[in-house]
C-alpha positions as CSV (number, residue, x, y, z in Angstrom):
1,M,46.3,-14.9,86.8
2,G,42.7,-16.3,87.4
3,I,40.0,-16.3,84.7
4,R,38.1,-13.5,86.4
5,Q,41.2,-11.4,86.7
6,A,42.0,-12.0,83.0
7,I,38.5,-11.0,82.0
8,N,38.7,-7.9,84.2
9,T,42.0,-7.0,82.6
10,S,40.9,-7.4,79.0
11,L,37.3,-6.2,79.1
12,F,37.2,-3.7,81.9
13,R,40.5,-1.9,81.4
14,H,39.9,1.7,80.3
15,I,40.3,2.7,76.7
16,S,39.5,6.0,74.9
17,I,35.9,6.9,74.8
18,A,36.3,8.6,71.4
19,P,35.0,5.7,69.2
20,L,31.9,5.5,71.4
21,V,31.3,9.2,71.2
22,T,31.4,9.1,67.4
23,F,29.1,6.1,67.4
24,R,26.6,7.9,69.7
25,V,26.4,11.0,67.5
26,V,26.2,9.1,64.2
27,F,23.6,6.7,65.5
28,G,21.5,9.4,67.0
29,L,21.5,11.6,63.8
30,I,20.7,8.6,61.5
31,M,17.9,7.6,63.8
32,L,16.6,11.2,63.7
33,A,16.8,11.3,59.9
34,S,15.0,7.9,59.7
35,I,12.1,9.0,61.9
36,L,11.6,12.2,60.0
37,R,11.7,10.3,56.8
38,F,9.1,7.9,58.1
39,W,6.9,10.8,59.2
40,F,7.1,12.9,56.0
41,N,6.6,9.9,53.7
42,G,3.2,9.4,55.4
43,W,4.1,5.9,56.7
44,I,2.7,6.5,60.2
45,E,-0.8,6.8,58.7
46,E,-0.2,4.1,56.1
47,Q,1.2,1.5,58.4
48,Y,-0.4,2.2,61.8
49,I,-3.5,4.3,61.4
50,I,-5.2,3.1,58.3
51,P,-5.1,-0.7,59.0
52,D,-8.0,-2.0,61.1
53,F,-6.0,-5.0,62.2
54,H,-2.4,-5.5,63.2
55,F,-0.4,-8.7,63.3
56,K,1.5,-9.3,66.5
57,Y,4.6,-11.1,67.5
58,F,4.3,-14.3,69.5
59,G,4.3,-13.5,73.2
60,F,3.4,-9.8,72.5
61,Y,-0.3,-10.0,71.8
62,W,-0.8,-7.7,74.8
63,V,0.9,-4.8,73.1
64,P,-1.9,-2.3,72.5
65,N,-2.7,-0.4,69.4
66,L,-2.6,3.4,69.9
67,P,-5.1,6.2,69.1
68,D,-4.2,8.2,66.0
69,W,-2.6,11.0,68.1
70,G,-0.7,8.4,70.1
71,Y,1.3,7.3,67.1
72,Y,2.3,10.9,66.2
73,L,3.2,11.7,69.8
74,S,5.3,8.5,69.9
75,F,7.2,9.4,66.8
76,A,7.7,13.0,67.9
77,L,9.1,11.8,71.3
78,M,11.2,9.3,69.4
79,A,12.7,12.1,67.2
80,L,13.5,14.2,70.3
81,S,15.1,11.2,72.1
82,A,17.2,10.4,69.0
83,L,18.4,14.0,69.0
84,G,19.0,13.7,72.7
85,I,21.2,10.7,72.1
86,A,23.2,12.5,69.4
87,L,23.7,15.6,71.6
88,G,24.3,13.6,74.8
89,A,21.4,15.6,76.3
90,F,19.7,13.9,79.3
91,Y,21.4,10.9,77.7
92,R,20.2,8.0,79.8
93,I,16.6,9.2,79.7
94,S,16.9,9.8,75.9
95,A,18.4,6.3,75.2
96,T,15.8,4.6,77.4
97,L,12.9,6.5,75.9
98,F,14.1,5.8,72.4
99,F,14.5,2.1,73.0
100,I,11.0,1.8,74.6
101,L,9.3,3.9,71.9
102,F,11.1,2.4,68.9
103,T,10.7,-1.2,70.1
104,G,7.1,-0.6,71.2
105,I,6.1,0.8,67.8
106,E,7.7,-2.2,66.1
107,L,5.8,-4.6,68.3
108,I,2.4,-3.1,67.3
109,D,2.5,-4.7,63.9
110,A,4.9,-7.5,62.9
111,T,4.0,-7.0,59.3
112,Y,6.8,-4.5,58.9
113,Y,9.5,-6.6,60.6
114,L,13.0,-5.9,59.2
115,N,16.3,-7.1,60.5
116,H,17.6,-3.5,60.8
117,Y,14.7,-2.5,63.0
118,Y,15.6,-5.3,65.3
119,F,19.3,-4.2,65.1
120,V,18.3,-0.7,66.1
121,S,16.4,-2.0,69.1
122,V,19.4,-4.1,70.2
123,I,21.8,-1.2,69.8
124,S,19.6,1.4,71.5
125,F,19.2,-1.1,74.4
126,L,23.0,-1.3,74.7
127,L,23.3,2.5,74.6
128,I,21.2,2.7,77.8
129,F,24.0,1.1,79.7
130,V,27.2,2.4,78.1
131,P,28.5,5.8,79.2
132,A,28.6,7.3,75.7
133,H,27.8,10.8,77.0
134,R,30.9,11.3,79.1
135,M,32.6,13.5,76.5
136,Y,31.3,16.0,73.9
137,S,27.8,16.0,75.3
138,L,25.3,18.6,76.7
139,D,25.2,16.6,79.9
140,V,28.9,17.4,80.5
141,R,28.5,21.0,79.3
142,L,25.6,21.5,81.7
143,G,27.5,19.9,84.6
144,L,25.1,17.0,85.0
145,I,28.0,14.6,84.8
146,K,31.7,14.7,85.0
147,L,33.9,14.7,81.9
148,R,35.7,11.4,81.3
149,D,37.8,10.5,78.3
150,S,37.9,6.8,78.9
151,V,35.4,3.9,79.3
152,P,35.7,0.3,80.1
153,A,36.7,-1.5,76.9
154,L,33.5,-3.7,77.2
155,S,31.4,-0.6,76.4
156,I,32.9,-0.5,72.9
157,Y,33.5,-4.2,72.5
158,L,29.9,-5.1,73.0
159,I,28.8,-2.9,70.1
160,M,31.6,-4.2,67.9
161,F,30.5,-7.7,68.8
162,Q,26.9,-7.0,67.8
163,L,28.0,-5.5,64.5
164,G,30.3,-8.4,63.7
165,L,27.6,-10.9,64.6
166,V,25.1,-9.3,62.2
167,Y,27.6,-9.6,59.4
168,F,28.9,-13.1,60.2
169,L,25.6,-14.7,60.8
170,A,24.3,-13.2,57.5
171,G,27.2,-14.9,55.9
172,I,26.4,-18.2,57.6
173,A,22.8,-17.9,56.4
174,K,24.0,-17.5,52.8
175,I,25.6,-21.0,52.9
176,N,22.6,-22.7,51.4
177,S,22.0,-24.4,48.1
178,D,19.6,-21.8,46.6
179,W,22.0,-18.9,47.3
180,L,25.3,-20.6,46.3
181,F,24.3,-23.1,43.6
182,E,21.3,-21.5,42.0
183,A,22.3,-17.9,42.7
184,M,18.8,-17.3,44.0
185,P,17.1,-14.9,44.5
186,L,19.7,-12.6,42.7
187,S,19.1,-14.4,39.4
188,I,15.6,-13.0,39.6
189,W,16.4,-9.6,41.0
190,L,19.5,-8.5,39.0
191,P,18.1,-8.7,35.5
192,A,15.4,-6.3,36.5
193,Q,18.1,-3.7,37.2
194,D,19.7,-3.7,33.7
195,D,19.4,0.1,33.6
196,F,21.9,0.4,36.4
197,P,24.7,2.8,35.4
198,L,27.9,1.3,33.8
199,I,27.4,-2.3,34.8
200,G,23.7,-2.8,34.3
201,S,24.1,-4.8,31.1
202,L,26.1,-7.4,33.0
203,F,23.1,-8.1,35.2
204,Q,21.5,-10.2,32.4
205,Y,24.1,-12.9,32.8
206,K,23.7,-15.8,35.3
207,L,27.4,-15.6,36.0
208,T,26.9,-12.1,37.5
209,A,24.3,-13.4,39.9
210,F,26.7,-16.1,41.0
211,A,29.5,-13.6,41.5
212,F,27.2,-11.4,43.6
213,S,26.0,-14.4,45.6
214,W,29.4,-15.8,46.4
215,G,30.9,-12.4,46.9
216,G,28.1,-11.4,49.3
217,M,28.7,-14.6,51.3
218,F,32.5,-14.0,51.6
219,Y,32.0,-10.3,52.3
220,D,29.6,-11.0,55.3
221,L,31.8,-13.8,56.7
222,L,35.1,-11.9,56.5
223,I,34.3,-8.2,57.0
224,P,34.2,-8.4,60.8
225,F,37.7,-9.8,60.9
226,V,39.0,-7.4,58.3
227,L,37.6,-4.4,60.3
228,L,39.4,-5.7,63.4
229,S,42.7,-5.8,61.5
230,S,44.6,-2.4,61.8
231,R,46.4,-3.2,58.5
232,L,43.2,-4.1,56.5
233,R,40.7,-1.8,58.2
234,W,40.7,1.0,55.6
235,L,40.3,-1.6,52.8
236,G,37.5,-3.2,54.7
237,Y,35.7,0.1,55.3
238,L,35.9,0.9,51.6
239,A,34.3,-2.5,51.0
240,V,31.6,-1.6,53.6
241,I,30.8,1.6,51.8
242,G,30.9,0.0,48.3
243,F,28.7,-3.0,49.4
244,H,26.1,-1.0,51.2
245,L,25.8,1.8,48.6
246,M,25.5,-0.8,45.9
247,T,22.6,-2.6,47.7
248,W,21.0,0.7,48.4
249,F,21.0,1.8,44.7
250,L,19.9,-1.6,43.5
251,F,17.2,-2.6,45.9
252,Q,16.2,0.6,47.8
253,I,16.3,-0.9,51.2
254,G,15.9,2.2,53.3
255,M,18.3,3.5,55.9
256,F,20.0,0.2,56.7
257,P,23.1,0.8,54.4
258,F,23.7,4.1,56.1
259,I,23.2,2.7,59.5
260,M,25.9,0.1,58.9
261,I,28.3,2.6,57.1
262,G,28.0,4.9,60.1
263,A,28.1,2.2,62.8
264,T,31.2,0.4,61.5
265,L,33.3,3.5,62.2
266,I,33.5,2.2,65.8
267,F,36.1,-0.3,64.6
268,F,38.6,2.5,63.9
269,S,41.3,3.5,66.4
270,A,40.9,6.2,69.0
271,D,43.4,8.4,67.1
272,F,41.2,8.3,64.0
273,H,38.2,9.4,66.1
274,H,40.3,12.1,67.9
275,T,41.2,13.5,64.5
276,I,37.5,13.7,63.5
277,H,36.6,15.4,66.8
278,S,39.5,17.9,66.5
279,F,38.5,18.7,62.9
280,L,34.9,19.4,64.1
281,G,36.2,21.7,66.8
282,G,36.5,19.3,69.8
283,R,39.1,20.3,72.4
284,V,39.6,18.0,75.3
285,K,42.8,17.5,77.2
286,L,43.3,13.7,77.2
287,S,44.5,12.0,80.4
288,D,46.6,8.8,80.8
289,Y,44.0,6.1,81.2
290,S,46.2,3.1,80.4
291,R,46.3,2.0,84.0
292,K,42.6,2.6,84.8
293,S,40.2,-0.3,85.1
294,T,36.7,-1.0,86.4
295,Y,36.3,-4.0,88.6
296,L,34.2,-6.7,87.2
297,S,31.1,-7.4,89.3
298,K,29.3,-10.8,89.2
299,P,25.9,-9.3,88.1
300,V,27.5,-7.5,85.2
301,L,29.4,-10.6,84.1
302,I,26.1,-12.6,84.2
303,A,24.1,-10.0,82.3
304,V,26.8,-9.6,79.6
305,S,27.2,-13.4,79.2
306,L,23.4,-13.8,79.0
307,F,23.1,-11.1,76.4
308,I,25.9,-12.7,74.2
309,C,24.4,-16.2,74.5
310,V,20.9,-15.0,73.5
311,Q,22.3,-13.1,70.5
312,I,24.3,-16.1,69.3
313,A,21.6,-18.7,70.0
314,L,18.5,-16.9,68.8
315,P,19.3,-17.0,65.1
316,F,19.9,-20.8,65.2
317,R,16.5,-21.7,66.7
318,Y,15.3,-22.5,63.2
319,L,17.3,-25.8,63.6
320,L,14.6,-27.0,65.9
321,Y,12.1,-27.2,63.0
322,P,12.1,-29.8,60.2
323,G,12.3,-28.7,56.6
324,N,13.5,-25.6,54.8
325,M,13.3,-22.6,57.0
326,F,12.9,-20.3,54.0
327,W,9.7,-22.3,53.2
328,H,8.0,-22.6,56.6
329,E,9.6,-19.5,58.1
330,Q,9.6,-20.9,61.7
331,G,12.6,-19.4,63.4
332,Y,13.2,-16.9,60.6
333,R,12.9,-13.6,62.4
334,F,15.7,-12.2,64.5
335,G,18.3,-14.2,62.5
336,W,20.1,-11.5,60.5
337,R,18.8,-12.8,57.1
338,V,18.5,-9.9,54.8
339,M,16.9,-10.3,51.3
340,F,17.4,-14.1,51.2
341,A,14.4,-15.2,49.2
342,E,12.0,-14.2,46.5
343,K,8.8,-15.5,47.9
344,A,5.1,-14.8,47.2
345,G,1.9,-16.4,48.2
346,Y,-1.8,-16.6,47.5
347,A,-4.3,-17.2,50.3
348,Q,-8.0,-17.8,49.8
349,F,-9.7,-17.9,53.2
350,K,-13.1,-19.4,53.8
351,V,-15.4,-19.0,56.8
352,E,-17.7,-22.0,57.4
353,D,-20.7,-22.2,59.6
354,S,-21.8,-25.3,61.5
355,E,-23.9,-26.5,58.5
356,G,-21.0,-26.4,56.1
357,R,-22.0,-23.2,54.3
358,K,-19.0,-21.1,53.2
359,I,-18.1,-17.4,52.7
360,L,-15.1,-16.7,50.5
361,I,-13.1,-13.9,52.0
362,D,-11.8,-10.9,50.0
363,N,-8.6,-10.2,52.0
364,S,-8.5,-6.6,50.8
365,E,-11.6,-5.8,52.8
366,F,-9.6,-6.5,56.0
367,L,-5.9,-6.1,55.2
368,T,-3.7,-3.6,53.5
369,P,-1.8,-4.9,50.4
370,V,1.4,-5.2,52.4
371,Q,-0.3,-7.1,55.2
372,E,-1.9,-9.4,52.8
373,K,1.4,-10.1,51.1
374,M,3.1,-10.9,54.4
375,M,0.2,-13.0,55.7
376,S,0.2,-15.1,52.6
377,T,3.6,-16.7,53.4
378,Q,3.8,-16.6,57.2
379,P,1.9,-19.3,59.2
380,D,1.6,-17.3,62.5
381,F,0.0,-14.5,60.6
382,M,-2.5,-16.9,59.1
383,I,-3.6,-18.1,62.6
384,Q,-4.1,-14.5,63.8
385,Y,-6.0,-13.5,60.6
386,A,-8.2,-16.6,60.9
387,Q,-9.1,-15.8,64.5
388,Y,-9.8,-12.2,63.6
389,L,-12.1,-13.4,60.8
390,K,-14.0,-15.8,63.1
391,A,-14.5,-13.0,65.7
392,H,-15.6,-10.6,63.0
393,Y,-18.3,-12.8,61.5
394,S,-19.4,-14.1,64.9
395,N,-20.0,-10.5,65.9
396,L,-22.2,-10.1,62.8
397,G,-24.3,-13.0,64.1
398,M,-22.9,-15.8,61.9
399,D,-22.2,-19.2,63.4
400,A,-18.6,-19.1,62.4
401,A,-17.6,-22.7,63.2
402,A,-14.3,-22.8,61.3
403,V,-11.9,-20.7,59.2
404,K,-9.9,-22.6,56.5
405,A,-7.6,-21.5,53.7
406,D,-6.2,-22.6,50.4
407,V,-2.7,-21.2,50.4
408,F,-0.1,-21.6,47.6
409,V,3.5,-20.3,47.8
410,T,6.3,-19.9,45.3
411,L,9.9,-19.7,46.6
412,N,12.9,-18.5,44.5
413,G,11.2,-19.0,41.1
414,R,9.8,-22.5,41.7
415,A,6.3,-23.4,40.7
416,S,3.6,-22.4,43.2
417,A,2.8,-25.2,45.6
418,P,0.3,-25.9,48.4
419,F,1.6,-24.4,51.6
420,I,-0.8,-25.6,54.4
421,D,-3.4,-28.3,54.9
422,P,-6.6,-26.8,53.5
423,N,-8.7,-28.9,55.9
424,I,-7.2,-27.4,59.1
425,D,-9.3,-25.0,61.1
426,L,-6.8,-22.2,61.4
427,A,-9.0,-20.3,63.9
428,S,-8.7,-23.1,66.4
429,Q,-4.9,-23.2,66.2
430,T,-2.7,-21.8,69.0
431,D,0.6,-20.2,68.1
432,S,3.6,-21.5,69.9
433,W,7.3,-22.4,69.5
434,S,6.4,-25.9,68.5
435,H,6.4,-27.1,64.9
436,K,3.2,-26.4,63.0
437,Q,2.3,-29.8,61.7
438,W,-0.3,-28.4,59.3
439,I,2.4,-26.7,57.2
440,L,3.0,-28.9,54.1
441,P,6.6,-29.8,53.3
442,Q,8.2,-28.1,50.3
443,K,7.8,-30.1,47.1
444,S,11.5,-30.9,46.9
445,E,11.3,-32.3,50.4
446,Q,8.6,-34.8,49.3
447,I,10.8,-36.4,46.6
């Protein structure tokens, strides 16, 4: 058997669609709840309408800001498309629209980057291409597509791969001295939660922080393999529920715990999902799909291979930069690092004219509190902010020759230390993938 035939046999043989259907419904409903939560908490206005300035991702400076009504329209359409995914209604259109709108909104302001937002974008992108609407969907009920109870195994394996990668790389990222040998940042965070029911008094002890740190690492590294084991799957899923509910109660990290609790159901057997569907009233006569397969085309193989390579390689791009990634944050995003550092900064910006006269900037005049907090530790944001300040004061008629900043950062309880060269003109810098030489090394790196 050749390699291509072996791949075709393992990845393109047909298996039950049931796990994919459950995933589609659960994902769509959680996304709908998340969008409504965002809307009714007033975060559309707080994060996108009130700010006069938005930080962009490198390479996406062209993404436009929207008029006020444009944000509300986008979120309304996003909610409808999430419902469309859950119901399997005009599924391809719904999945595509959701991916474009969700990702587009996230690209408007990088201030609010979260790993689980990136995860949602990746999963919604995959849903565009997998036939998750072939059973228990309005598309089938309306006769828009034919009912099928099987899909190529790759349709499910790709989502399982992405979930496993999120966990495993989060575990890899925890293998660092601060996390394992200093129990940081949990040594800072846990004592503040001493009112937690039953076990809160234990959070005052350093040993508890170490137990949580090491336990979290082993959980992330092992849980993908435990979920793949039919013998250990239920034990693993109970661990998933316990782990994510604990983090949700302790740290109030939004919808991410529920996304992962719902998403990991895809690891369960088809019989498990058929039982759920039957309990909910689903009645479909199942066919024998054990001999069915979809022939592997070269473009599909190339596309899938490229997707997998990018997802594996992207989190490791931080290795291209010298120093502690948690300090300089180059290559930090899109790496599945969740709550890895207690970090804060102070940034005093100065606009200088050609004669050396300076204006000290009150950041609160231009940025929201969240934007200022994020900018004070992230070098690419500092460049964008400096360029914004230079343009602002130039428009006021000032000869804004340079924008400099005194920035101090504290990481995981260490003393605050200088973060960038205070003599560098930030407004003249161009963001790129290359190392920013004006970032000062962490103090421990200077010893």
